[in-house]
Structure formats: structure tokens, C-alpha cells
N, CA, C and O atoms as a GROMACS GRO file, in nm:
protein
  392
    1MET      N    1   0.084  -0.118   0.000
    1MET     CA    2   0.000   0.000   0.000
    1MET      C    3   0.089   0.124   0.000
    1MET      O    4   0.178   0.137   0.084
    2LEU      N    5   0.065   0.212  -0.091
    2LEU     CA    6   0.140   0.336  -0.099
    2LEU      C    7   0.076   0.442  -0.012
    2LEU      O    8  -0.047   0.449   0.000
    3ILE      N    9   0.158   0.525   0.049
    3ILE     CA   10   0.105   0.635   0.129
    3ILE      C   11   0.152   0.766   0.069
    3ILE      O   12   0.258   0.774   0.008
    4ASP      N   13   0.071   0.869   0.088
    4ASP     CA   14   0.109   0.999   0.034
    4ASP      C   15   0.197   1.074   0.134
    4ASP      O   16   0.219   1.029   0.246
    5LYS      N   17   0.247   1.188   0.092
    5LYS     CA   18   0.338   1.266   0.176
    5LYS      C   19   0.272   1.314   0.304
    5LYS      O   20   0.337   1.318   0.409
    6ALA      N   21   0.145   1.350   0.299
    6ALA     CA   22   0.075   1.396   0.420
    6ALA      C   23   0.065   1.284   0.523
    6ALA      O   24   0.086   1.307   0.642
    7ASP      N   25   0.034   1.162   0.477
    7ASP     CA   26   0.026   1.048   0.568
    7ASP      C   27   0.163   1.016   0.626
    7ASP      O   28   0.176   0.986   0.745
    8ALA      N   29   0.265   1.021   0.543
    8ALA     CA   30   0.401   0.995   0.590
    8ALA      C   31   0.443   1.098   0.695
    8ALA      O   32   0.507   1.064   0.795
    9ALA      N   33   0.408   1.223   0.673
    9ALA     CA   34   0.441   1.329   0.768
    9ALA      C   35   0.365   1.309   0.899
    9ALA      O   36   0.421   1.326   1.007
   10ALA      N   37   0.237   1.271   0.890
   10ALA     CA   38   0.156   1.245   1.010
   10ALA      C   39   0.214   1.128   1.088
   10ALA      O   40   0.221   1.131   1.211
   11ASP      N   41   0.256   1.024   1.017
   11ASP     CA   42   0.317   0.908   1.083
   11ASP      C   43   0.445   0.948   1.156
   11ASP      O   44   0.466   0.909   1.271
   12ALA      N   45   0.529   1.025   1.091
   12ALA     CA   46   0.656   1.068   1.152
   12ALA      C   47   0.630   1.154   1.275
   12ALA      O   48   0.696   1.138   1.378
   13ALA      N   49   0.534   1.246   1.265
   13ALA     CA   50   0.501   1.333   1.378
   13ALA      C   51   0.444   1.252   1.495
   13ALA      O   52   0.479   1.276   1.610
   14GLY      N   53   0.356   1.158   1.465
   14GLY     CA   54   0.297   1.075   1.570
   14GLY      C   55   0.400   0.991   1.642
   14GLY      O   56   0.399   0.982   1.765
   15MET      N   57   0.490   0.930   1.567
   15MET     CA   58   0.594   0.847   1.627
   15MET      C   59   0.694   0.933   1.706
   15MET      O   60   0.742   0.890   1.811
   16ALA      N   61   0.723   1.053   1.658
   16ALA     CA   62   0.813   1.143   1.731
   16ALA      C   63   0.750   1.186   1.864
   16ALA      O   64   0.819   1.193   1.966
   17PHE      N   65   0.620   1.214   1.863
   17PHE     CA   66   0.550   1.250   1.986
   17PHE      C   67   0.560   1.138   2.088
   17PHE      O   68   0.590   1.161   2.205
   18VAL      N   69   0.536   1.016   2.043
   18VAL     CA   70   0.542   0.901   2.133
   18VAL      C   71   0.682   0.887   2.194
   18VAL      O   72   0.695   0.867   2.315
   19GLU      N   73   0.784   0.898   2.112
   19GLU     CA   74   0.921   0.885   2.162
   19GLU      C   75   0.955   0.996   2.262
   19GLU      O   76   1.027   0.971   2.359
   20GLN      N   77   0.906   1.115   2.238
   20GLN     CA   78   0.935   1.228   2.327
   20GLN      C   79   0.860   1.218   2.460
   20GLN      O   80   0.917   1.248   2.564
   21TYR      N   81   0.735   1.176   2.457
   21TYR     CA   82   0.651   1.179   2.577
   21TYR      C   83   0.648   1.048   2.654
   21TYR      O   84   0.614   1.049   2.772
   22ARG      N   85   0.682   0.938   2.593
   22ARG     CA   86   0.676   0.809   2.663
   22ARG      C   87   0.757   0.810   2.794
   22ARG      O   88   0.706   0.762   2.895
   23PRO      N   89   0.880   0.864   2.796
   23PRO     CA   90   0.955   0.865   2.922
   23PRO      C   91   0.895   0.959   3.028
   23PRO      O   92   0.923   0.942   3.147
   24ARG      N   93   0.815   1.054   2.989
   24ARG     CA   94   0.758   1.151   3.082
   24ARG      C   95   0.628   1.105   3.146
   24ARG      O   96   0.590   1.154   3.252
   25LEU      N   97   0.562   1.013   3.084
   25LEU     CA   98   0.430   0.968   3.131
   25LEU      C   99   0.443   0.824   3.182
   25LEU      O  100   0.405   0.730   3.113
   26HIS      N  101   0.496   0.810   3.302
   26HIS     CA  102   0.534   0.679   3.355
   26HIS      C  103   0.418   0.581   3.372
   26HIS      O  104   0.438   0.460   3.363
   27LEU      N  105   0.300   0.631   3.397
   27LEU     CA  106   0.186   0.541   3.419
   27LEU      C  107   0.104   0.517   3.292
   27LEU      O  108  -0.002   0.454   3.298
   28TRP      N  109   0.152   0.567   3.180
   28TRP     CA  110   0.082   0.551   3.053
   28TRP      C  111   0.175   0.485   2.952
   28TRP      O  112   0.295   0.515   2.948
   29TRP      N  113   0.120   0.397   2.871
   29TRP     CA  114   0.194   0.341   2.758
   29TRP      C  115   0.141   0.411   2.634
   29TRP      O  116   0.023   0.401   2.602
   30LEU      N  117   0.229   0.480   2.563
   30LEU     CA  118   0.190   0.554   2.443
   30LEU      C  119   0.231   0.477   2.318
   30LEU      O  120   0.334   0.410   2.316
   31MET      N  121   0.150   0.486   2.217
   31MET     CA  122   0.185   0.429   2.087
   31MET      C  123   0.117   0.508   1.977
   31MET      O  124   0.022   0.583   2.001
   32TYR      N  125   0.167   0.491   1.857
   32TYR     CA  126   0.105   0.553   1.740
   32TYR      C  127   0.058   0.439   1.651
   32TYR      O  128   0.136   0.352   1.613
   33SER      N  129  -0.069   0.440   1.617
   33SER     CA  130  -0.128   0.337   1.532
   33SER      C  131  -0.113   0.376   1.386
   33SER      O  132  -0.178   0.470   1.338
   34LEU      N  133  -0.027   0.304   1.315
   34LEU     CA  134  -0.010   0.330   1.172
   34LEU      C  135  -0.138   0.296   1.094
   34LEU      O  136  -0.171   0.362   0.996
   35ARG      N  137  -0.207   0.195   1.138
   35ARG     CA  138  -0.330   0.153   1.069
   35ARG      C  139  -0.438   0.260   1.077
   35ARG      O  140  -0.505   0.290   0.978
   36ARG      N  141  -0.455   0.317   1.196
   36ARG     CA  142  -0.562   0.416   1.216
   36ARG      C  143  -0.512   0.560   1.209
   36ARG      O  144  -0.591   0.654   1.203
   37ARG      N  145  -0.377   0.577   1.209
   37ARG     CA  146  -0.314   0.709   1.212
   37ARG      C  147  -0.366   0.791   1.330
   37ARG      O  148  -0.413   0.904   1.315
   38ARG      N  149  -0.357   0.729   1.447
   38ARG     CA  150  -0.402   0.794   1.570
   38ARG      C  151  -0.305   0.761   1.682
   38ARG      O  152  -0.241   0.656   1.681
   39LEU      N  153  -0.295   0.852   1.777
   39LEU     CA  154  -0.217   0.830   1.898
   39LEU      C  155  -0.305   0.756   1.998
   39LEU      O  156  -0.424   0.783   2.010
   40VAL      N  157  -0.245   0.661   2.069
   40VAL     CA  158  -0.319   0.580   2.165
   40VAL      C  159  -0.241   0.576   2.296
   40VAL      O  160  -0.119   0.560   2.296
   41ALA      N  161  -0.312   0.593   2.408
   41ALA     CA  162  -0.251   0.587   2.541
   41ALA      C  163  -0.327   0.485   2.625
   41ALA      O  164  -0.449   0.489   2.634
   42PHE      N  165  -0.252   0.395   2.687
   42PHE     CA  166  -0.307   0.294   2.776
   42PHE      C  167  -0.259   0.326   2.918
   42PHE      O  168  -0.139   0.337   2.942
   43TYR      N  169  -0.352   0.341   3.010
   43TYR     CA  170  -0.314   0.366   3.149
   43TYR      C  171  -0.270   0.235   3.212
   43TYR      O  172  -0.337   0.133   3.197
   44GLN      N  173  -0.157   0.237   3.284
   44GLN     CA  174  -0.100   0.116   3.343
   44GLN      C  175  -0.101   0.114   3.496
   44GLN      O  176  -0.043   0.024   3.556
   45GLY      N  177  -0.163   0.211   3.557
   45GLY     CA  178  -0.161   0.219   3.703
   45GLY      C  179  -0.242   0.109   3.769
   45GLY      O  180  -0.341   0.061   3.714
   46ASP      N  181  -0.198   0.070   3.888
   46ASP     CA  182  -0.268  -0.035   3.964
   46ASP      C  183  -0.406   0.009   4.010
   46ASP      O  184  -0.493  -0.074   4.038
   47ASP      N  185  -0.426   0.141   4.019
   47ASP     CA  186  -0.553   0.192   4.071
   47ASP      C  187  -0.662   0.203   3.966
   47ASP      O  188  -0.770   0.255   3.994
   48CYS      N  189  -0.636   0.155   3.846
   48CYS     CA  190  -0.735   0.164   3.738
   48CYS      C  191  -0.822   0.038   3.739
   48CYS      O  192  -0.771  -0.073   3.727
   49PRO      N  193  -0.953   0.056   3.752
   49PRO     CA  194  -1.041  -0.061   3.754
   49PRO      C  195  -1.055  -0.123   3.615
   49PRO      O  196  -1.036  -0.055   3.514
   50PRO      N  197  -1.088  -0.253   3.609
   50PRO     CA  198  -1.113  -0.316   3.479
   50PRO      C  199  -1.228  -0.246   3.409
   50PRO      O  200  -1.317  -0.197   3.479
   51PRO      N  201  -1.234  -0.238   3.283
   51PRO     CA  202  -1.149  -0.304   3.184
   51PRO      C  203  -1.024  -0.225   3.148
   51PRO      O  204  -0.958  -0.259   3.050
   52GLY      N  205  -0.990  -0.124   3.223
   52GLY     CA  206  -0.871  -0.044   3.194
   52GLY      C  207  -0.911   0.088   3.132
   52GLY      O  208  -1.029   0.119   3.115
   53LEU      N  209  -0.811   0.165   3.100
   53LEU     CA  210  -0.833   0.298   3.047
   53LEU      C  211  -0.752   0.315   2.920
   53LEU      O  212  -0.629   0.308   2.923
   54VAL      N  213  -0.820   0.337   2.808
   54VAL     CA  214  -0.755   0.357   2.679
   54VAL      C  215  -0.808   0.487   2.621
   54VAL      O  216  -0.929   0.510   2.616
   55VAL      N  217  -0.716   0.573   2.578
   55VAL     CA  218  -0.751   0.703   2.524
   55VAL      C  219  -0.684   0.715   2.389
   55VAL      O  220  -0.568   0.675   2.373
   56GLU      N  221  -0.755   0.769   2.290
   56GLU     CA  222  -0.693   0.790   2.159
   56GLU      C  223  -0.738   0.922   2.100
   56GLU      O  224  -0.844   0.975   2.131
   57ALA      N  225  -0.652   0.973   2.011
   57ALA     CA  226  -0.680   1.101   1.946
   57ALA      C  227  -0.593   1.114   1.822
   57ALA      O  228  -0.494   1.042   1.806
   58ALA      N  229  -0.632   1.205   1.736
   58ALA     CA  230  -0.557   1.227   1.612
   58ALA      C  231  -0.435   1.317   1.632
   58ALA      O  232  -0.337   1.306   1.558
   59HIS      N  233  -0.441   1.407   1.730
   59HIS     CA  234  -0.335   1.505   1.749
   59HIS      C  235  -0.284   1.502   1.893
   59HIS      O  236  -0.360   1.471   1.985
   60PRO      N  237  -0.156   1.534   1.914
   60PRO     CA  238  -0.098   1.528   2.049
   60PRO      C  239  -0.172   1.612   2.153
   60PRO      O  240  -0.198   1.563   2.263
   61ASP      N  241  -0.206   1.735   2.122
   61ASP     CA  242  -0.276   1.819   2.220
   61ASP      C  243  -0.410   1.758   2.258
   61ASP      O  244  -0.450   1.762   2.375
   62GLU      N  245  -0.478   1.702   2.160
   62GLU     CA  246  -0.607   1.639   2.187
   62GLU      C  247  -0.588   1.515   2.275
   62GLU      O  248  -0.668   1.491   2.366
   63LEU      N  249  -0.484   1.437   2.248
   63LEU     CA  250  -0.458   1.318   2.329
   63LEU      C  251  -0.429   1.357   2.474
   63LEU      O  252  -0.486   1.298   2.566
   64LEU      N  253  -0.341   1.455   2.494
   64LEU     CA  254  -0.307   1.497   2.630
   64LEU      C  255  -0.428   1.552   2.704
   64LEU      O  256  -0.444   1.529   2.823
   65LYS      N  257  -0.512   1.624   2.633
   65LYS     CA  258  -0.635   1.678   2.695
   65LYS      C  259  -0.727   1.563   2.737
   65LYS      O  260  -0.782   1.564   2.848
   66ARG      N  261  -0.744   1.466   2.650
   66ARG     CA  262  -0.830   1.352   2.683
   66ARG      C  263  -0.772   1.268   2.796
   66ARG      O  264  -0.845   1.222   2.883
   67MET      N  265  -0.640   1.249   2.795
   67MET     CA  266  -0.575   1.176   2.904
   67MET      C  267  -0.598   1.249   3.036
   67MET      O  268  -0.629   1.186   3.138
   68ASN      N  269  -0.584   1.380   3.035
   68ASN     CA  270  -0.606   1.459   3.155
   68ASN      C  271  -0.749   1.444   3.204
   68ASN      O  272  -0.772   1.423   3.323
   69ASN      N  273  -0.844   1.455   3.113
   69ASN     CA  274  -0.986   1.443   3.152
   69ASN      C  275  -1.016   1.305   3.209
   69ASN      O  276  -1.086   1.294   3.310
   70GLU      N  277  -0.964   1.201   3.146
   70GLU     CA  278  -0.989   1.065   3.195
   70GLU      C  279  -0.922   1.042   3.330
   70GLU      O  280  -0.979   0.979   3.418
   71ALA      N  281  -0.800   1.094   3.346
   71ALA     CA  282  -0.729   1.079   3.472
   71ALA      C  283  -0.801   1.153   3.584
   71ALA      O  284  -0.811   1.102   3.695
   72GLN      N  285  -0.850   1.272   3.554
   72GLN     CA  286  -0.925   1.347   3.656
   72GLN      C  287  -1.052   1.273   3.696
   72GLN      O  288  -1.085   1.267   3.814
   73ALA      N  289  -1.121   1.216   3.599
   73ALA     CA  290  -1.243   1.140   3.629
   73ALA      C  291  -1.210   1.018   3.716
   73ALA      O  292  -1.283   0.987   3.810
   74LEU      N  293  -1.100   0.951   3.686
   74LEU     CA  294  -1.058   0.837   3.766
   74LEU      C  295  -1.022   0.883   3.907
   74LEU      O  296  -1.058   0.818   4.005
   75TRP      N  297  -0.950   0.994   3.917
   75TRP     CA  298  -0.911   1.048   4.047
   75TRP      C  299  -1.034   1.082   4.131
   75TRP      O  300  -1.041   1.048   4.249
   76ILE      N  301  -1.131   1.148   4.069
   76ILE     CA  302  -1.254   1.184   4.141
   76ILE      C  303  -1.327   1.059   4.187
   76ILE      O  304  -1.379   1.054   4.299
   77SER      N  305  -1.332   0.956   4.101
   77SER     CA  306  -1.403   0.834   4.138
   77SER      C  307  -1.332   0.759   4.250
   77SER      O  308  -1.395   0.684   4.325
   78ARG      N  309  -1.201   0.778   4.263
   78ARG     CA  310  -1.123   0.711   4.367
   78ARG      C  311  -1.108   0.795   4.493
   78ARG      O  312  -1.055   0.745   4.592
   79GLN      N  313  -1.152   0.918   4.494
   79GLN     CA  314  -1.148   1.011   4.607
   79GLN      C  315  -1.022   0.998   4.692
   79GLN      O  316  -0.998   0.897   4.758
   80GLY      N  317  -0.946   1.103   4.689
   80GLY     CA  318  -0.828   1.107   4.772
   80GLY      C  319  -0.699   1.073   4.701
   80GLY      O  320  -0.591   1.101   4.754
   81ARG      N  321  -0.707   1.014   4.584
   81ARG     CA  322  -0.586   0.986   4.507
   81ARG      C  323  -0.542   1.113   4.436
   81ARG      O  324  -0.622   1.203   4.410
   82GLN      N  325  -0.414   1.120   4.406
   82GLN     CA  326  -0.362   1.234   4.332
   82GLN      C  327  -0.398   1.220   4.185
   82GLN      O  328  -0.404   1.108   4.134
   83PRO      N  329  -0.421   1.332   4.116
   83PRO     CA  330  -0.446   1.325   3.972
   83PRO      C  331  -0.323   1.269   3.900
   83PRO      O  332  -0.210   1.290   3.943
   84LEU      N  333  -0.346   1.199   3.792
   84LEU     CA  334  -0.238   1.139   3.716
   84LEU      C  335  -0.174   1.237   3.620
   84LEU      O  336  -0.055   1.228   3.589
   85LEU      N  337  -0.252   1.330   3.572
   85LEU     CA  338  -0.204   1.432   3.478
   85LEU      C  339  -0.253   1.567   3.526
   85LEU      O  340  -0.361   1.579   3.583
   86LEU      N  341  -0.174   1.667   3.503
   86LEU     CA  342  -0.213   1.802   3.538
   86LEU      C  343  -0.194   1.891   3.417
   86LEU      O  344  -0.086   1.892   3.358
   87ALA      N  345  -0.296   1.966   3.380
   87ALA     CA  346  -0.288   2.053   3.263
   87ALA      C  347  -0.174   2.151   3.278
   87ALA      O  348  -0.149   2.203   3.387
   88GLY      N  349  -0.106   2.177   3.167
   88GLY     CA  350  -0.003   2.279   3.163
   88GLY      C  351   0.132   2.234   3.216
   88GLY      O  352   0.220   2.318   3.235
   89SER      N  353   0.152   2.106   3.242
   89SER     CA  354   0.277   2.061   3.296
   89SER      C  355   0.390   2.068   3.195
   89SER      O  356   0.506   2.088   3.233
   90PHE      N  357   0.360   2.054   3.068
   90PHE     CA  358   0.459   2.070   2.964
   90PHE      C  359   0.426   2.194   2.886
   90PHE      O  360   0.311   2.212   2.844
   91PRO      N  361   0.522   2.282   2.866
   91PRO     CA  362   0.495   2.409   2.798
   91PRO      C  363   0.429   2.390   2.662
   91PRO      O  364   0.472   2.309   2.581
   92GLY      N  365   0.323   2.467   2.641
   92GLY     CA  366   0.256   2.468   2.511
   92GLY      C  367   0.175   2.347   2.476
   92GLY      O  368   0.142   2.327   2.359
   93SER      N  369   0.141   2.263   2.574
   93SER     CA  370   0.073   2.141   2.534
   93SER      C  371  -0.049   2.105   2.616
   93SER      O  372  -0.128   2.022   2.571
   94GLY      N  373  -0.069   2.161   2.732
   94GLY     CA  374  -0.172   2.109   2.821
   94GLY      C  375  -0.129   1.972   2.872
   94GLY      O  376  -0.214   1.888   2.903
   95GLY      N  377   0.000   1.948   2.880
   95GLY     CA  378   0.066   1.821   2.899
   95GLY      C  379   0.047   1.753   3.031
   95GLY      O  380  -0.054   1.773   3.100
   96ALA      N  381   0.143   1.675   3.066
   96ALA     CA  382   0.126   1.586   3.178
   96ALA      C  383   0.248   1.587   3.268
   96ALA      O  384   0.357   1.628   3.228
   97ARG      N  385   0.227   1.541   3.390
   97ARG     CA  386   0.338   1.515   3.480
   97ARG      C  387   0.298   1.406   3.576
   97ARG      O  388   0.179   1.375   3.589
   98ARG      N  389   0.390   1.351   3.639
   98ARG     CA  390   0.366   1.247   3.737
   98ARG      C  391   0.367   1.307   3.873
   98ARG      O  392   0.349   1.236   3.972
   0.00000   0.00000   0.00000
């Protein structure tokens, strides 16, 4: 299957984002799906109830925002736990921190 330049650029950007952010988000496993051309984050914390927490998005800012929202919802449901992500932790991204 041939891909066009836009798809190749999106793939490169998605994989670069994963490589850059994977070490910073210790409780999340990040990947880029070449098949769907989307970023995917799997929460790996022990405090996550089954069936687990999977977040996906087309763009990095959208993914980080969704991860933050899901983490906050999990934190609220667990009452008393610290949030897993905090908005604005990485400059210009609405990013994350541990």
C-alpha cells in the first residue's frame, strides 16, 4: 500500500511525539497506530479498575487533553488519590506530569 506525503508526515510526527513523551508519562503506555493514524494511550496504574483505560486522538494536544480528563475522572471516582495528569505541565501542550 502506498502512502502519500501527508500520511508519511503524520506518521513521523505521531511516532516522534510518542518517543518524546513516553519517558515523561510513567503510568501511561503511548503508541502511534499506523493503521488508524491515531495516537493511543493505555493507562497502566494499579488503581485503574477493569477493563482499563484507553484514550486515543488524532493530534498530540487532543490526546493529552483527553488523558487529563480521563485521569481526573478516575481520580474523582477514587477520592483522595492524586491526579495522574495536570494541565499545563509541559509548555505549550496542556501536557502531563507524574
